[in-house]
All heavy atoms as a GROMACS GRO file, in nm:
protein
  597
    1ASP      N    1   1.962   0.527  -1.439
    1ASP     CA    2   1.876   0.468  -1.339
    1ASP      C    3   1.823   0.576  -1.246
    1ASP      O    4   1.894   0.671  -1.216
    1ASP     CB    5   1.953   0.368  -1.255
    1ASP     CG    6   1.993   0.244  -1.334
    1ASP    OD1    7   1.938   0.223  -1.442
    1ASP    OD2    8   2.078   0.169  -1.286
    2LEU      N    9   1.701   0.558  -1.203
    2LEU     CA   10   1.644   0.651  -1.106
    2LEU      C   11   1.537   0.580  -1.025
    2LEU      O   12   1.481   0.480  -1.066
    2LEU     CB   13   1.587   0.776  -1.173
    2LEU     CG   14   1.466   0.757  -1.263
    2LEU    CD1   15   1.344   0.816  -1.197
    2LEU    CD2   16   1.493   0.826  -1.396
    3LEU      N   17   1.513   0.635  -0.907
    3LEU     CA   18   1.412   0.581  -0.818
    3LEU      C   19   1.285   0.664  -0.830
    3LEU      O   20   1.289   0.787  -0.818
    3LEU     CB   21   1.462   0.584  -0.673
    3LEU     CG   22   1.362   0.543  -0.565
    3LEU    CD1   23   1.322   0.396  -0.580
    3LEU    CD2   24   1.419   0.568  -0.427
    4ILE      N   25   1.175   0.596  -0.855
    4ILE     CA   26   1.044   0.661  -0.855
    4ILE      C   27   0.970   0.609  -0.732
    4ILE      O   28   0.954   0.489  -0.714
    4ILE     CB   29   0.964   0.627  -0.982
    4ILE    CG1   30   1.037   0.676  -1.106
    4ILE    CG2   31   0.823   0.688  -0.973
    4ILE    CD1   32   0.974   0.633  -1.236
    5HIS      N   33   0.929   0.701  -0.648
    5HIS     CA   34   0.864   0.663  -0.521
    5HIS      C   35   0.715   0.694  -0.530
    5HIS      O   36   0.676   0.807  -0.556
    5HIS     CB   37   0.928   0.741  -0.406
    5HIS     CG   38   0.869   0.708  -0.273
    5HIS    ND1   39   0.812   0.802  -0.193
    5HIS    CD2   40   0.856   0.590  -0.208
    5HIS    CE1   41   0.768   0.745  -0.083
    5HIS    NE2   42   0.793   0.616  -0.091
    6LEU      N   43   0.633   0.591  -0.512
    6LEU     CA   44   0.488   0.606  -0.508
    6LEU      C   45   0.444   0.588  -0.364
    6LEU      O   46   0.461   0.482  -0.306
    6LEU     CB   47   0.420   0.501  -0.597
    6LEU     CG   48   0.466   0.498  -0.742
    6LEU    CD1   49   0.403   0.381  -0.814
    6LEU    CD2   50   0.436   0.629  -0.812
    7GLU      N   51   0.389   0.694  -0.307
    7GLU     CA   52   0.354   0.692  -0.164
    7GLU      C   53   0.203   0.699  -0.145
    7GLU      O   54   0.137   0.789  -0.198
    7GLU     CB   55   0.420   0.812  -0.095
    7GLU     CG   56   0.391   0.821   0.052
    7GLU     CD   57   0.460   0.940   0.117
    7GLU    OE1   58   0.537   1.012   0.052
    7GLU    OE2   59   0.435   0.961   0.236
    8ALA      N   60   0.148   0.604  -0.073
    8ALA     CA   61   0.005   0.605  -0.041
    8ALA      C   62  -0.021   0.718   0.059
    8ALA      O   63   0.048   0.730   0.159
    8ALA     CB   64  -0.036   0.472   0.019
    9LYS      N   65  -0.122   0.799   0.029
    9LYS     CA   66  -0.162   0.907   0.119
    9LYS      C   67  -0.309   0.897   0.148
    9LYS      O   68  -0.390   0.910   0.056
    9LYS     CB   69  -0.133   1.044   0.057
    9LYS     CG   70   0.010   1.085   0.060
    9LYS     CD   71   0.049   1.124   0.200
    9LYS     CE   72   0.186   1.192   0.198
    9LYS     NZ   73   0.223   1.246   0.320
   10PRO      N   74  -0.351   0.867   0.267
   10PRO     CA   75  -0.269   0.827   0.379
   10PRO      C   76  -0.221   0.683   0.363
   10PRO      O   77  -0.276   0.606   0.284
   10PRO     CB   78  -0.363   0.840   0.500
   10PRO     CG   79  -0.499   0.818   0.445
   10PRO     CD   80  -0.495   0.873   0.304
   11LEU      N   81  -0.123   0.649   0.438
   11LEU     CA   82  -0.061   0.518   0.429
   11LEU      C   83  -0.161   0.405   0.452
   11LEU      O   84  -0.148   0.296   0.397
   11LEU     CB   85   0.055   0.510   0.530
   11LEU     CG   86   0.143   0.387   0.525
   11LEU    CD1   87   0.201   0.366   0.386
   11LEU    CD2   88   0.254   0.398   0.627
   12GLU      N   89  -0.262   0.430   0.530
   12GLU     CA   90  -0.362   0.327   0.560
   12GLU      C   91  -0.440   0.283   0.437
   12GLU      O   92  -0.509   0.181   0.439
   12GLU     CB   93  -0.457   0.376   0.670
   12GLU     CG   94  -0.395   0.379   0.808
   12GLU     CD   95  -0.293   0.492   0.830
   12GLU    OE1   96  -0.288   0.589   0.750
   12GLU    OE2   97  -0.218   0.483   0.927
   13ASN      N   98  -0.431   0.358   0.326
   13ASN     CA   99  -0.497   0.316   0.202
   13ASN      C  100  -0.446   0.180   0.156
   13ASN      O  101  -0.517   0.106   0.088
   13ASN     CB  102  -0.473   0.418   0.090
   13ASN     CG  103  -0.563   0.538   0.103
   13ASN    OD1  104  -0.670   0.530   0.162
   13ASN    ND2  105  -0.520   0.649   0.048
   14VAL      N  106  -0.326   0.145   0.195
   14VAL     CA  107  -0.268   0.016   0.158
   14VAL      C  108  -0.357  -0.099   0.208
   14VAL      O  109  -0.372  -0.201   0.141
   14VAL     CB  110  -0.124   0.003   0.212
   14VAL    CG1  111  -0.067  -0.136   0.187
   14VAL    CG2  112  -0.035   0.110   0.151
   15ILE      N  113  -0.418  -0.080   0.323
   15ILE     CA  114  -0.507  -0.183   0.377
   15ILE      C  115  -0.625  -0.206   0.283
   15ILE      O  116  -0.657  -0.320   0.247
   15ILE     CB  117  -0.557  -0.145   0.518
   15ILE    CG1  118  -0.440  -0.138   0.616
   15ILE    CG2  119  -0.664  -0.243   0.567
   15ILE    CD1  120  -0.475  -0.077   0.751
   16ASN      N  121  -0.688  -0.098   0.239
   16ASN     CA  122  -0.802  -0.111   0.148
   16ASN      C  123  -0.761  -0.172   0.015
   16ASN      O  124  -0.835  -0.252  -0.043
   16ASN     CB  125  -0.869   0.025   0.126
   16ASN     CG  126  -0.932   0.078   0.252
   16ASN    OD1  127  -0.978   0.002   0.337
   16ASN    ND2  128  -0.934   0.209   0.268
   17TRP      N  129  -0.644  -0.135  -0.035
   17TRP     CA  130  -0.596  -0.192  -0.161
   17TRP      C  131  -0.574  -0.343  -0.149
   17TRP      O  132  -0.604  -0.419  -0.240
   17TRP     CB  133  -0.468  -0.123  -0.206
   17TRP     CG  134  -0.487   0.023  -0.232
   17TRP    CD1  135  -0.605   0.090  -0.250
   17TRP    CD2  136  -0.385   0.121  -0.243
   17TRP    NE1  137  -0.582   0.223  -0.272
   17TRP    CE2  138  -0.448   0.246  -0.268
   17TRP    CE3  139  -0.246   0.118  -0.234
   17TRP    CZ2  140  -0.376   0.362  -0.285
   17TRP    CZ3  141  -0.176   0.235  -0.251
   17TRP    CH2  142  -0.239   0.357  -0.276
   18ARG      N  143  -0.520  -0.386  -0.034
   18ARG     CA  144  -0.499  -0.530  -0.013
   18ARG      C  145  -0.632  -0.603  -0.002
   18ARG      O  146  -0.649  -0.714  -0.053
   18ARG     CB  147  -0.415  -0.552   0.114
   18ARG     CG  148  -0.374  -0.693   0.140
   18ARG     CD  149  -0.269  -0.737   0.040
   18ARG     NE  150  -0.326  -0.838  -0.048
   18ARG     CZ  151  -0.282  -0.866  -0.170
   18ARG    NH1  152  -0.179  -0.802  -0.219
   18ARG    NH2  153  -0.337  -0.958  -0.242
   19ILE      N  154  -0.731  -0.538   0.065
   19ILE     CA  155  -0.865  -0.598   0.075
   19ILE      C  156  -0.925  -0.616  -0.064
   19ILE      O  157  -0.981  -0.720  -0.096
   19ILE     CB  158  -0.956  -0.513   0.166
   19ILE    CG1  159  -0.909  -0.523   0.312
   19ILE    CG2  160  -1.102  -0.554   0.152
   19ILE    CD1  161  -0.976  -0.425   0.407
   20GLU      N  162  -0.911  -0.514  -0.150
   20GLU     CA  163  -0.961  -0.524  -0.287
   20GLU      C  164  -0.894  -0.639  -0.362
   20GLU      O  165  -0.960  -0.715  -0.434
   20GLU     CB  166  -0.937  -0.393  -0.362
   20GLU     CG  167  -1.024  -0.279  -0.318
   20GLU     CD  168  -0.988  -0.149  -0.388
   20GLU    OE1  169  -0.908  -0.151  -0.485
   20GLU    OE2  170  -1.041  -0.044  -0.347
   21ALA      N  171  -0.763  -0.651  -0.348
   21ALA     CA  172  -0.689  -0.758  -0.416
   21ALA      C  173  -0.735  -0.895  -0.367
   21ALA      O  174  -0.753  -0.988  -0.448
   21ALA     CB  175  -0.539  -0.740  -0.394
   22GLU      N  176  -0.754  -0.909  -0.238
   22GLU     CA  177  -0.799  -1.037  -0.183
   22GLU      C  178  -0.941  -1.069  -0.229
   22GLU      O  179  -0.973  -1.185  -0.258
   22GLU     CB  180  -0.790  -1.036  -0.030
   22GLU     CG  181  -0.650  -1.026   0.024
   22GLU     CD  182  -0.568  -1.154   0.010
   22GLU    OE1  183  -0.624  -1.265   0.013
   22GLU    OE2  184  -0.444  -1.141  -0.004
   23ASP      N  185  -1.027  -0.967  -0.238
   23ASP     CA  186  -1.164  -0.989  -0.287
   23ASP      C  187  -1.162  -1.040  -0.431
   23ASP      O  188  -1.237  -1.131  -0.467
   23ASP     CB  189  -1.247  -0.860  -0.279
   23ASP     CG  190  -1.291  -0.826  -0.138
   23ASP    OD1  191  -1.285  -0.916  -0.050
   23ASP    OD2  192  -1.332  -0.711  -0.116
   24LYS      N  193  -1.075  -0.984  -0.514
   24LYS     CA  194  -1.063  -1.029  -0.654
   24LYS      C  195  -1.014  -1.173  -0.659
   24LYS      O  196  -1.060  -1.252  -0.742
   24LYS     CB  197  -0.971  -0.937  -0.732
   24LYS     CG  198  -1.031  -0.802  -0.762
   24LYS     CD  199  -0.936  -0.713  -0.839
   24LYS     CE  200  -0.998  -0.577  -0.860
   24LYS     NZ  201  -0.907  -0.484  -0.929
   25MET      N  202  -0.920  -1.209  -0.572
   25MET     CA  203  -0.873  -1.346  -0.566
   25MET      C  204  -0.987  -1.440  -0.529
   25MET      O  205  -1.005  -1.546  -0.590
   25MET     CB  206  -0.757  -1.359  -0.467
   25MET     CG  207  -0.629  -1.295  -0.514
   25MET     SD  208  -0.497  -1.287  -0.392
   25MET     CE  209  -0.494  -1.448  -0.323
   26ARG      N  210  -1.063  -1.400  -0.428
   26ARG     CA  211  -1.176  -1.482  -0.381
   26ARG      C  212  -1.278  -1.500  -0.493
   26ARG      O  213  -1.329  -1.611  -0.515
   26ARG     CB  214  -1.240  -1.415  -0.259
   26ARG     CG  215  -1.341  -1.500  -0.186
   26ARG     CD  216  -1.395  -1.432  -0.060
   26ARG     NE  217  -1.290  -1.408   0.040
   26ARG     CZ  218  -1.234  -1.290   0.066
   26ARG    NH1  219  -1.274  -1.182   0.001
   26ARG    NH2  220  -1.141  -1.276   0.158
   27GLN      N  221  -1.308  -1.392  -0.566
   27GLN     CA  222  -1.406  -1.398  -0.675
   27GLN      C  223  -1.359  -1.486  -0.790
   27GLN      O  224  -1.441  -1.544  -0.862
   27GLN     CB  225  -1.437  -1.257  -0.726
   27GLN     CG  226  -1.514  -1.173  -0.627
   27GLN     CD  227  -1.522  -1.027  -0.667
   27GLN    OE1  228  -1.479  -0.988  -0.776
   27GLN    NE2  229  -1.575  -0.944  -0.577
   28SER      N  230  -1.229  -1.499  -0.806
   28SER     CA  231  -1.175  -1.584  -0.914
   28SER      C  232  -1.162  -1.729  -0.870
   28SER      O  233  -1.110  -1.812  -0.945
   28SER     CB  234  -1.041  -1.530  -0.963
   28SER     OG  235  -0.939  -1.553  -0.866
   29GLY      N  236  -1.205  -1.759  -0.746
   29GLY     CA  237  -1.203  -1.896  -0.698
   29GLY      C  238  -1.078  -1.936  -0.622
   29GLY      O  239  -1.065  -2.050  -0.579
   30ARG      N  240  -0.985  -1.842  -0.603
   30ARG     CA  241  -0.864  -1.872  -0.527
   30ARG      C  242  -0.888  -1.841  -0.380
   30ARG      O  243  -0.980  -1.768  -0.344
   30ARG     CB  244  -0.746  -1.790  -0.580
   30ARG     CG  245  -0.718  -1.823  -0.726
   30ARG     CD  246  -0.597  -1.754  -0.781
   30ARG     NE  247  -0.600  -1.610  -0.755
   30ARG     CZ  248  -0.514  -1.524  -0.808
   30ARG    NH1  249  -0.420  -1.565  -0.889
   30ARG    NH2  250  -0.522  -1.396  -0.781
   31SER      N  251  -0.806  -1.899  -0.294
   31SER     CA  252  -0.820  -1.872  -0.151
   31SER      C  253  -0.772  -1.730  -0.121
   31SER      O  254  -0.685  -1.677  -0.190
   31SER     CB  255  -0.742  -1.973  -0.069
   31SER     OG  256  -0.605  -1.964  -0.098
   32ALA      N  257  -0.831  -1.670  -0.018
   32ALA     CA  258  -0.797  -1.532   0.018
   32ALA      C  259  -0.815  -1.513   0.167
   32ALA      O  260  -0.889  -1.586   0.232
   32ALA     CB  261  -0.886  -1.435  -0.059
   33MET      N  262  -0.747  -1.414   0.221
   33MET     CA  263  -0.757  -1.382   0.363
   33MET      C  264  -0.886  -1.306   0.392
   33MET      O  265  -0.939  -1.237   0.305
   33MET     CB  266  -0.639  -1.295   0.407
   33MET     CG  267  -0.505  -1.364   0.408
   33MET     SD  268  -0.375  -1.264   0.485
   33MET     CE  269  -0.348  -1.137   0.362
   34SER      N  270  -0.932  -1.316   0.514
   34SER     CA  271  -1.048  -1.238   0.558
   34SER      C  272  -1.005  -1.092   0.577
   34SER      O  273  -0.886  -1.062   0.586
   34SER     CB  274  -1.101  -1.292   0.692
   34SER     OG  275  -1.007  -1.266   0.795
   35GLN      N  276  -1.102  -1.003   0.584
   35GLN     CA  277  -1.071  -0.862   0.604
   35GLN      C  278  -0.994  -0.841   0.734
   35GLN      O  279  -0.899  -0.763   0.739
   35GLN     CB  280  -1.199  -0.778   0.604
   35GLN     CG  281  -1.171  -0.629   0.620
   35GLN     CD  282  -1.293  -0.543   0.595
   35GLN    OE1  283  -1.389  -0.586   0.532
   35GLN    NE2  284  -1.288  -0.421   0.644
   36GLU      N  285  -1.033  -0.911   0.840
   36GLU     CA  286  -0.964  -0.897   0.969
   36GLU      C  287  -0.819  -0.944   0.959
   36GLU      O  288  -0.729  -0.880   1.014
   36GLU     CB  289  -1.038  -0.976   1.078
   36GLU     CG  290  -1.177  -0.926   1.108
   36GLU     CD  291  -1.282  -0.970   1.006
   36GLU    OE1  292  -1.258  -1.069   0.933
   36GLU    OE2  293  -1.387  -0.904   0.998
   37ALA      N  294  -0.797  -1.054   0.889
   37ALA     CA  295  -0.661  -1.106   0.872
   37ALA      C  296  -0.575  -1.010   0.791
   37ALA      O  297  -0.457  -0.987   0.822
   37ALA     CB  298  -0.663  -1.244   0.806
   38ILE      N  299  -0.634  -0.951   0.688
   38ILE     CA  300  -0.562  -0.855   0.604
   38ILE      C  301  -0.520  -0.734   0.687
   38ILE      O  302  -0.405  -0.691   0.684
   38ILE     CB  303  -0.650  -0.808   0.487
   38ILE    CG1  304  -0.680  -0.925   0.393
   38ILE    CG2  305  -0.583  -0.694   0.411
   38ILE    CD1  306  -0.793  -0.898   0.297
   39GLU      N  307  -0.616  -0.678   0.761
   39GLU     CA  308  -0.586  -0.559   0.842
   39GLU      C  309  -0.475  -0.589   0.942
   39GLU      O  310  -0.382  -0.510   0.959
   39GLU     CB  311  -0.712  -0.511   0.914
   39GLU     CG  312  -0.813  -0.448   0.820
   39GLU     CD  313  -0.939  -0.402   0.891
   39GLU    OE1  314  -0.936  -0.384   1.015
   39GLU    OE2  315  -1.040  -0.384   0.821
   40SER      N  316  -0.485  -0.701   1.008
   40SER     CA  317  -0.383  -0.740   1.106
   40SER      C  318  -0.246  -0.755   1.041
   40SER      O  319  -0.145  -0.707   1.092
   40SER     CB  320  -0.425  -0.870   1.174
   40SER     OG  321  -0.327  -0.914   1.262
   41TYR      N  322  -0.243  -0.822   0.926
   41TYR     CA  323  -0.118  -0.847   0.854
   41TYR      C  324  -0.053  -0.717   0.807
   41TYR      O  325   0.066  -0.692   0.832
   41TYR     CB  326  -0.144  -0.941   0.737
   41TYR     CG  327  -0.022  -0.976   0.658
   41TYR    CD1  328   0.071  -1.066   0.707
   41TYR    CD2  329   0.000  -0.920   0.533
   41TYR    CE1  330   0.184  -1.098   0.634
   41TYR    CE2  331   0.112  -0.952   0.459
   41TYR     CZ  332   0.204  -1.041   0.510
   41TYR     OH  333   0.316  -1.072   0.438
   42VAL      N  334  -0.130  -0.633   0.740
   42VAL     CA  335  -0.075  -0.509   0.684
   42VAL      C  336  -0.030  -0.415   0.796
   42VAL      O  337   0.074  -0.350   0.786
   42VAL     CB  338  -0.176  -0.440   0.590
   42VAL    CG1  339  -0.126  -0.303   0.547
   42VAL    CG2  340  -0.204  -0.527   0.468
   43LYS      N  341  -0.106  -0.408   0.906
   43LYS     CA  342  -0.071  -0.319   1.016
   43LYS      C  343   0.063  -0.356   1.080
   43LYS      O  344   0.128  -0.271   1.140
   43LYS     CB  345  -0.182  -0.315   1.120
   43LYS     CG  346  -0.301  -0.234   1.074
   43LYS     CD  347  -0.412  -0.232   1.176
   43LYS     CE  348  -0.530  -0.151   1.124
   43LYS     NZ  349  -0.640  -0.147   1.222
   44LEU      N  350   0.105  -0.481   1.064
   44LEU     CA  351   0.237  -0.521   1.115
   44LEU      C  352   0.350  -0.445   1.045
   44LEU      O  353   0.454  -0.418   1.104
   44LEU     CB  354   0.260  -0.671   1.094
   44LEU     CG  355   0.180  -0.767   1.178
   44LEU    CD1  356   0.205  -0.910   1.131
   44LEU    CD2  357   0.217  -0.754   1.325
   45PHE      N  358   0.328  -0.409   0.919
   45PHE     CA  359   0.432  -0.345   0.839
   45PHE      C  360   0.425  -0.193   0.839
   45PHE      O  361   0.522  -0.126   0.799
   45PHE     CB  362   0.425  -0.396   0.694
   45PHE     CG  363   0.454  -0.542   0.684
   45PHE    CD1  364   0.350  -0.634   0.681
   45PHE    CD2  365   0.584  -0.588   0.681
   45PHE    CE1  366   0.377  -0.770   0.673
   45PHE    CE2  367   0.611  -0.723   0.674
   45PHE     CZ  368   0.507  -0.814   0.670
   46LEU      N  369   0.314  -0.135   0.882
   46LEU     CA  370   0.300   0.011   0.878
   46LEU      C  371   0.409   0.085   0.956
   46LEU      O  372   0.458   0.188   0.908
   46LEU     CB  373   0.160   0.053   0.923
   46LEU     CG  374   0.046   0.013   0.830
   46LEU    CD1  375  -0.088   0.063   0.885
   46LEU    CD2  376   0.067   0.062   0.689
   47PRO      N  377   0.450   0.039   1.074
   47PRO     CA  378   0.559   0.111   1.143
   47PRO      C  379   0.688   0.115   1.061
   47PRO      O  380   0.757   0.218   1.057
   47PRO     CB  381   0.579   0.031   1.273
   47PRO     CG  382   0.446  -0.032   1.298
   47PRO     CD  383   0.394  -0.067   1.160
   48ALA      N  384   0.721   0.007   0.992
   48ALA     CA  385   0.842   0.006   0.909
   48ALA      C  386   0.826   0.102   0.792
   48ALA      O  387   0.920   0.176   0.758
   48ALA     CB  388   0.871  -0.135   0.858
   49TYR      N  389   0.709   0.104   0.729
   49TYR     CA  390   0.685   0.198   0.621
   49TYR      C  391   0.704   0.341   0.669
   49TYR      O  392   0.767   0.423   0.602
   49TYR     CB  393   0.544   0.183   0.563
   49TYR     CG  394   0.519   0.056   0.486
   49TYR    CD1  395   0.393  -0.001   0.483
   49TYR    CD2  396   0.620  -0.007   0.414
   49TYR    CE1  397   0.368  -0.117   0.412
   49TYR    CE2  398   0.596  -0.123   0.343
   49TYR     CZ  399   0.470  -0.177   0.342
   49TYR     OH  400   0.444  -0.291   0.272
   50ARG      N  401   0.647   0.371   0.785
   50ARG     CA  402   0.659   0.508   0.838
   50ARG      C  403   0.804   0.544   0.866
   50ARG      O  404   0.845   0.659   0.850
   50ARG     CB  405   0.575   0.522   0.964
   50ARG     CG  406   0.428   0.527   0.934
   50ARG     CD  407   0.345   0.565   1.055
   50ARG     NE  408   0.206   0.571   1.019
   50ARG     CZ  409   0.119   0.471   1.034
   50ARG    NH1  410   0.158   0.358   1.090
   50ARG    NH2  411  -0.005   0.483   0.997
   51LEU      N  412   0.882   0.447   0.904
   51LEU     CA  413   1.023   0.470   0.932
   51LEU      C  414   1.103   0.494   0.803
   51LEU      O  415   1.188   0.583   0.798
   51LEU     CB  416   1.081   0.351   1.008
   51LEU     CG  417   1.228   0.356   1.046
   51LEU    CD1  418   1.253   0.469   1.145
   51LEU    CD2  419   1.271   0.223   1.103
   52TYR      N  420   1.076   0.417   0.699
   52TYR     CA  421   1.156   0.422   0.578
   52TYR      C  422   1.107   0.521   0.472
   52TYR      O  423   1.184   0.563   0.387
   52TYR     CB  424   1.166   0.284   0.514
   52TYR     CG  425   1.246   0.188   0.598
   52TYR    CD1  426   1.186   0.076   0.655
   52TYR    CD2  427   1.380   0.211   0.624
   52TYR    CE1  428   1.260  -0.010   0.734
   52TYR    CE2  429   1.454   0.124   0.703
   52TYR     CZ  430   1.393   0.014   0.758
   52TYR     OH  431   1.465  -0.072   0.836
   53VAL      N  432   0.981   0.560   0.476
   53VAL     CA  433   0.927   0.647   0.372
   53VAL      C  434   1.000   0.782   0.362
   53VAL      O  435   1.030   0.825   0.252
   53VAL     CB  436   0.774   0.666   0.390
   53VAL    CG1  437   0.722   0.786   0.312
   53VAL    CG2  438   0.702   0.540   0.346
   54PRO      N  439   1.032   0.849   0.471
   54PRO     CA  440   1.101   0.978   0.456
   54PRO      C  441   1.233   0.967   0.378
   54PRO      O  442   1.262   1.050   0.292
   54PRO     CB  443   1.125   1.025   0.599
   54PRO     CG  444   1.014   0.961   0.676
   54PRO     CD  445   0.996   0.826   0.613
   55ALA      N  446   1.311   0.864   0.405
   55ALA     CA  447   1.438   0.847   0.332
   55ALA      C  448   1.413   0.814   0.186
   55ALA      O  449   1.484   0.864   0.098
   55ALA     CB  450   1.522   0.738   0.398
   56LEU      N  451   1.314   0.732   0.159
   56LEU     CA  452   1.280   0.701   0.020
   56LEU      C  453   1.236   0.826  -0.054
   56LEU      O  454   1.276   0.850  -0.168
   56LEU     CB  455   1.168   0.596   0.014
   56LEU     CG  456   1.205   0.454   0.045
   56LEU    CD1  457   1.080   0.368   0.057
   56LEU    CD2  458   1.297   0.399  -0.062
   57ARG      N  459   1.152   0.905   0.011
   57ARG     CA  460   1.103   1.028  -0.049
   57ARG      C  461   1.219   1.121  -0.086
   57ARG      O  462   1.222   1.179  -0.194
   57ARG     CB  463   1.007   1.098   0.047
   57ARG     CG  464   0.934   1.215  -0.012
   57ARG     CD  465   0.846   1.286   0.090
   57ARG     NE  466   0.752   1.198   0.157
   57ARG     CZ  467   0.745   1.183   0.290
   57ARG    NH1  468   0.827   1.250   0.369
   57ARG    NH2  469   0.657   1.103   0.343
   58GLU      N  470   1.316   1.132   0.003
   58GLU     CA  471   1.429   1.221  -0.022
   58GLU      C  472   1.523   1.170  -0.129
   58GLU      O  473   1.583   1.249  -0.202
   58GLU     CB  474   1.506   1.244   0.109
   58GLU     CG  475   1.432   1.328   0.208
   58GLU     CD  476   1.509   1.347   0.337
   58GLU    OE1  477   1.631   1.330   0.338
   58GLU    OE2  478   1.443   1.379   0.439
   59SER      N  479   1.538   1.039  -0.140
   59SER     CA  480   1.633   0.984  -0.237
   59SER      C  481   1.571   0.962  -0.375
   59SER      O  482   1.644   0.939  -0.472
   59SER     CB  483   1.693   0.853  -0.186
   59SER     OG  484   1.592   0.756  -0.171
   60ALA      N  485   1.440   0.972  -0.387
   60ALA     CA  486   1.374   0.949  -0.515
   60ALA      C  487   1.391   1.068  -0.608
   60ALA      O  488   1.390   1.184  -0.565
   60ALA     CB  489   1.226   0.922  -0.493
   61LYS      N  490   1.410   1.038  -0.734
   61LYS     CA  491   1.415   1.144  -0.836
   61LYS      C  492   1.274   1.194  -0.868
   61LYS      O  493   1.254   1.309  -0.898
   61LYS     CB  494   1.483   1.095  -0.963
   61LYS     CG  495   1.626   1.056  -0.944
   61LYS     CD  496   1.711   1.177  -0.913
   61LYS     CE  497   1.856   1.133  -0.897
   61LYS     NZ  498   1.941   1.239  -0.850
   62LEU      N  499   1.179   1.102  -0.864
   62LEU     CA  500   1.039   1.136  -0.884
   62LEU      C  501   0.960   1.082  -0.766
   62LEU      O  502   0.982   0.969  -0.722
   62LEU     CB  503   0.984   1.074  -1.013
   62LEU     CG  504   1.041   1.126  -1.144
   62LEU    CD1  505   0.988   1.044  -1.260
   62LEU    CD2  506   1.008   1.272  -1.163
   63HIS      N  507   0.867   1.162  -0.717
   63HIS     CA  508   0.787   1.122  -0.601
   63HIS      C  509   0.642   1.159  -0.630
   63HIS      O  510   0.613   1.273  -0.666
   63HIS     CB  511   0.836   1.193  -0.475
   63HIS     CG  512   0.750   1.168  -0.356
   63HIS    ND1  513   0.660   1.261  -0.310
   63HIS    CD2  514   0.737   1.061  -0.275
   63HIS    CE1  515   0.597   1.212  -0.205
   63HIS    NE2  516   0.641   1.092  -0.182
   64TYR      N  517   0.554   1.061  -0.616
   64TYR     CA  518   0.411   1.085  -0.634
   64TYR      C  519   0.336   1.034  -0.512
   64TYR      O  520   0.365   0.926  -0.463
   64TYR     CB  521   0.357   1.013  -0.758
   64TYR     CG  522   0.415   1.063  -0.888
   64TYR    CD1  523   0.518   0.993  -0.950
   64TYR    CD2  524   0.368   1.179  -0.947
   64TYR    CE1  525   0.572   1.039  -1.069
   64TYR    CE2  526   0.422   1.225  -1.066
   64TYR     CZ  527   0.524   1.154  -1.127
   64TYR     OH  528   0.577   1.200  -1.243
   65CYS      N  529   0.239   1.112  -0.467
   65CYS     CA  530   0.148   1.067  -0.362
   65CYS      C  531   0.024   1.012  -0.432
   65CYS      O  532  -0.029   1.074  -0.524
   65CYS     CB  533   0.109   1.183  -0.272
   65CYS     SG  534   0.244   1.243  -0.170
   66LEU      N  535  -0.020   0.894  -0.387
   66LEU     CA  536  -0.136   0.829  -0.446
   66LEU      C  537  -0.254   0.838  -0.350
   66LEU      O  538  -0.241   0.809  -0.232
   66LEU     CB  539  -0.106   0.683  -0.476
   66LEU     CG  540   0.014   0.657  -0.566
   66LEU    CD1  541   0.036   0.507  -0.582
   66LEU    CD2  542  -0.002   0.724  -0.700
   67GLY      N  543  -0.369   0.878  -0.403
   67GLY     CA  544  -0.489   0.886  -0.323
   67GLY      C  545  -0.558   0.752  -0.314
   67GLY      O  546  -0.507   0.651  -0.364
   68PRO      N  547  -0.677   0.747  -0.255
   68PRO     CA  548  -0.748   0.620  -0.236
   68PRO      C  549  -0.777   0.546  -0.366
   68PRO      O  550  -0.787   0.425  -0.367
   68PRO     CB  551  -0.879   0.661  -0.168
   68PRO     CG  552  -0.857   0.798  -0.116
   68PRO     CD  553  -0.747   0.860  -0.198
   69ASP      N  554  -0.787   0.619  -0.477
   69ASP     CA  555  -0.816   0.557  -0.607
   69ASP      C  556  -0.688   0.517  -0.682
   69ASP      O  557  -0.692   0.481  -0.798
   69ASP     CB  558  -0.900   0.650  -0.693
   69ASP     CG  559  -0.830   0.782  -0.720
   69ASP    OD1  560  -0.718   0.806  -0.669
   69ASP    OD2  561  -0.889   0.864  -0.793
   70ARG      N  562  -0.574   0.527  -0.614
   70ARG     CA  563  -0.441   0.492  -0.668
   70ARG      C  564  -0.394   0.591  -0.775
   70ARG      O  565  -0.300   0.563  -0.847
   70ARG     CB  566  -0.439   0.350  -0.725
   70ARG     CG  567  -0.459   0.242  -0.624
   70ARG     CD  568  -0.451   0.106  -0.692
   70ARG     NE  569  -0.479  -0.002  -0.602
   70ARG     CZ  570  -0.601  -0.050  -0.577
   70ARG    NH1  571  -0.705   0.004  -0.636
   70ARG    NH2  572  -0.618  -0.149  -0.493
   71ARG      N  573  -0.455   0.705  -0.784
   71ARG     CA  574  -0.413   0.807  -0.878
   71ARG      C  575  -0.331   0.914  -0.806
   71ARG      O  576  -0.356   0.942  -0.689
   71ARG     CB  577  -0.534   0.873  -0.946
   71ARG     CG  578  -0.613   0.777  -1.031
   71ARG     CD  579  -0.733   0.848  -1.092
   71ARG     NE  580  -0.814   0.756  -1.166
   71ARG     CZ  581  -0.810   0.746  -1.298
   71ARG    NH1  582  -0.730   0.822  -1.369
   71ARG    NH2  583  -0.888   0.658  -1.359
   72PRO      N  584  -0.236   0.974  -0.877
   72PRO     CA  585  -0.158   1.081  -0.813
   72PRO      C  586  -0.248   1.197  -0.769
   72PRO      O  587  -0.343   1.230  -0.836
   72PRO     CB  588  -0.063   1.127  -0.924
   72PRO     CG  589  -0.056   1.011  -1.019
   72PRO     CD  590  -0.190   0.945  -1.012
   73VAL      N  591  -0.216   1.248  -0.651
   73VAL     CA  592  -0.292   1.363  -0.598
   73VAL      C  593  -0.203   1.486  -0.598
   73VAL      O  594  -0.084   1.478  -0.598
   73VAL     CB  595  -0.347   1.337  -0.456
   73VAL    CG1  596  -0.456   1.234  -0.462
   73VAL    CG2  597  -0.240   1.293  -0.360
   0.00000   0.00000   0.00000
C-alpha cells in the first residue's frame, strides 16, 4: 500500500474544477450550484486543505502537483 498525493497548484484551481463539474451537470439536465455558490462552498474548505496538505505531501510515497488543466506540472 502507498499514498499518492495529487496537489492542485495553486490550490484555488479546485474552484474552477468544481465550476466545470457543475456546468457539466447543468448541461446534462441535472441541478447544479451557481458559480457564486460554488466559490463560497469551496472556499470554506481551503483553510483545512492548507493545514493538511504539508503533512500529506510528506507522508506520500508519490506526490504530483496538478496545473489548471489537471495535468502534472
